[in-house]
C-alpha positions in Angstrom: -12.4 -5.3 -24.2 -15.4 -6.0 -26.5 -18.8 -4.5 -26.0 -20.4 -7.7 -24.8 -17.8 -8.1 -22.0 -18.2 -4.4 -21.1 -22.0 -4.9 -20.9 -21.6 -7.9 -18.5 -19.2 -5.9 -16.3 -21.5 -2.9 -16.1 -24.4 -5.2 -15.1 -22.4 -7.3 -12.6 -20.8 -4.2 -11.0 -23.8 -2.0 -10.9 -23.9 -0.3 -7.5 -20.5 -1.4 -6.5 -18.6 1.2 -4.4 -14.9 0.7 -3.7 -14.1 1.6 -0.1 -10.5 2.7 -0.4 -10.1 3.2 3.3 -11.1 -0.4 4.0 -8.7 -1.6 1.3 -5.9 0.5 2.9 -6.7 -0.9 6.4 -6.7 -4.5 5.0 -3.4 -3.8 3.2 -1.8 -2.5 6.3 -3.1 -5.5 8.3 -1.8 -8.0 5.8 1.6 -6.3 5.9 1.7 -6.3 9.7 0.7 -10.0 9.7 3.8 -10.8 7.5 2.6 -11.0 3.9 5.7 -10.1 1.9 3.6 -9.0 -1.1 1.5 -6.7 1.2 4.6 -5.3 2.9 6.1 -4.4 -0.5 2.9 -2.7 -1.7 2.3 -1.0 1.6 5.9 0.3 1.8 5.7 1.7 -1.7 2.3 3.2 -1.4 0.3 2.9 1.8 -3.0 3.7 0.1 -3.5 6.8 2.1 -4.7 10.1 0.6 -2.6 13.2 1.2 -5.6 15.4 1.3 -6.8 13.4 4.4 -3.4 13.5 6.1 -4.5 15.4 9.1 -7.5 13.0 9.7 -5.2 10.0 9.1 -2.1 11.2 11.0 -1.8 8.0 13.0 -2.0 5.8 9.8 0.7 8.0 8.2 2.8 7.7 11.3 2.5 3.9 11.3 3.5 3.8 7.6 6.5 6.1 8.2 7.6 3.8 11.1 7.1 0.5 9.2 7.9 1.2 5.6 11.7 1.3 5.8 11.8 -2.0 7.6 9.5 -3.6 5.1 11.7 -2.4 2.3 14.8 -3.7 4.1 13.1 -7.1 4.5 12.2 -7.2 0.8 15.8 -6.4 -0.1 17.1 -9.1 2.2 14.9 -11.5 0.3 16.6 -10.5 -2.9 14.0 -8.2 -4.4 16.0 -6.1 -6.9 13.1 -3.9 -7.8 12.7 -2.8 -4.2 16.5 -2.1 -4.0 16.1 0.1 -7.1 13.1 1.9 -5.6 15.0 2.4 -2.4 17.9 3.8 -4.3 15.8 6.2 -6.4 13.9 7.4 -3.4 17.3 8.1 -1.6 18.8 10.2 -4.3 19.4 13.8 -3.3 18.3 15.4 -6.5 16.1 12.8 -8.1 13.5 15.4 -9.2 16.1 17.8 -10.7 18.3 15.4 -12.6 18.3 15.1 -16.4 15.8 17.9 -17.1 13.6 17.4 -14.0 12.1 14.0 -14.8 9.0 14.4 -12.5 8.0 10.7 -13.2 10.9 9.6 -10.9 9.6 11.9 -8.1 6.1 10.5 -8.5 7.4 7.0 -8.8 9.2 7.2 -5.4 6.6 9.3 -3.6 5.9 9.1 -0.7 9.1 7.2 0.1 11.3 10.1 -0.9 9.7 12.1 1.9 10.9 9.7 4.7 14.1 8.1 3.5 17.4 9.8 4.1 18.7 11.6 1.0 22.2 10.2 0.6 23.7 9.7 -2.9 26.3 7.2 -1.7 23.6 5.0 -0.1 21.3 5.5 -3.2 24.2 4.3 -5.5 24.8 1.3 -3.2 21.1 0.3 -3.5 21.2 0.8 -7.2 24.3 -1.4 -7.5 22.6 -4.0 -5.4 19.5 -3.8 -7.6 21.8 -4.4 -10.7 23.2 -7.5 -9.0 19.8 -8.8 -8.0 18.1 -7.9 -11.3 15.2 -5.6 -12.0 13.4 -7.2 -15.0 11.9 -4.6 -17.3 13.6 -1.7 -15.4 17.1 -2.6 -16.5 17.6 0.2 -19.0 16.3 2.8 -16.4 18.5 1.3 -13.7 21.6 1.5 -16.0 20.9 5.1 -16.9 20.4 6.0 -13.2 23.7 4.3 -12.3 25.6 6.1 -15.0 24.1 9.5 -14.1 24.5 9.2 -10.4 27.9 7.5 -10.6 29.2 10.4 -12.7 28.3 12.8 -9.8 30.2 10.8 -7.2 34.0 10.7 -6.5 36.0 7.5 -6.8 36.1 7.3 -3.0 32.3 7.6 -2.9 31.8 5.0 -5.5 34.1 2.6 -3.7 32.2 3.3 -0.4 28.9 2.6 -2.2 30.3 -0.7 -3.6 31.3 -1.7 -0.1 27.8 -0.8 1.2 26.2 -2.8 -1.6 28.3 -5.8 -0.7 27.3 -5.5 2.9 23.7 -5.2 1.9 24.0 -8.3 -0.2 25.5 -10.2 2.6 25.6 -13.9 2.1 23.2 -14.0 -0.9 
């Protein structure tokens, strides 16, 4: 950004205060009204602050109750990136694999706190993500599939493939 543009932005935005609580409420409202984009964003990150968790316990409860359904709906619509996110957040040891990669933990937080940790289900979602496509995340997805697949038995990988097929349904 050049200095002239920055000066205009400083002048135009002088005194602007971002109300993150209002933004969070509007995001939650849009998701509840059926906006698929809002449902995805809300499920991934509800816009709630952990340090306000006790004051916003009801908002966190609503998110916990709604987020998995919003993710499932996005996956049903063929969103491979959401399937990948679901898979990563469901991995049992996502934070401790390959040297501790904390970026994966942060990437899936807070979902990894509410989704069941099940490596077979995680692998199924990652397989589905591979089938649906994940754009710029293909290399990361492939690495996750290899690493997680190596930790599963042949029977578990077959079960995951069956689950992925069931998740994919008639698509």
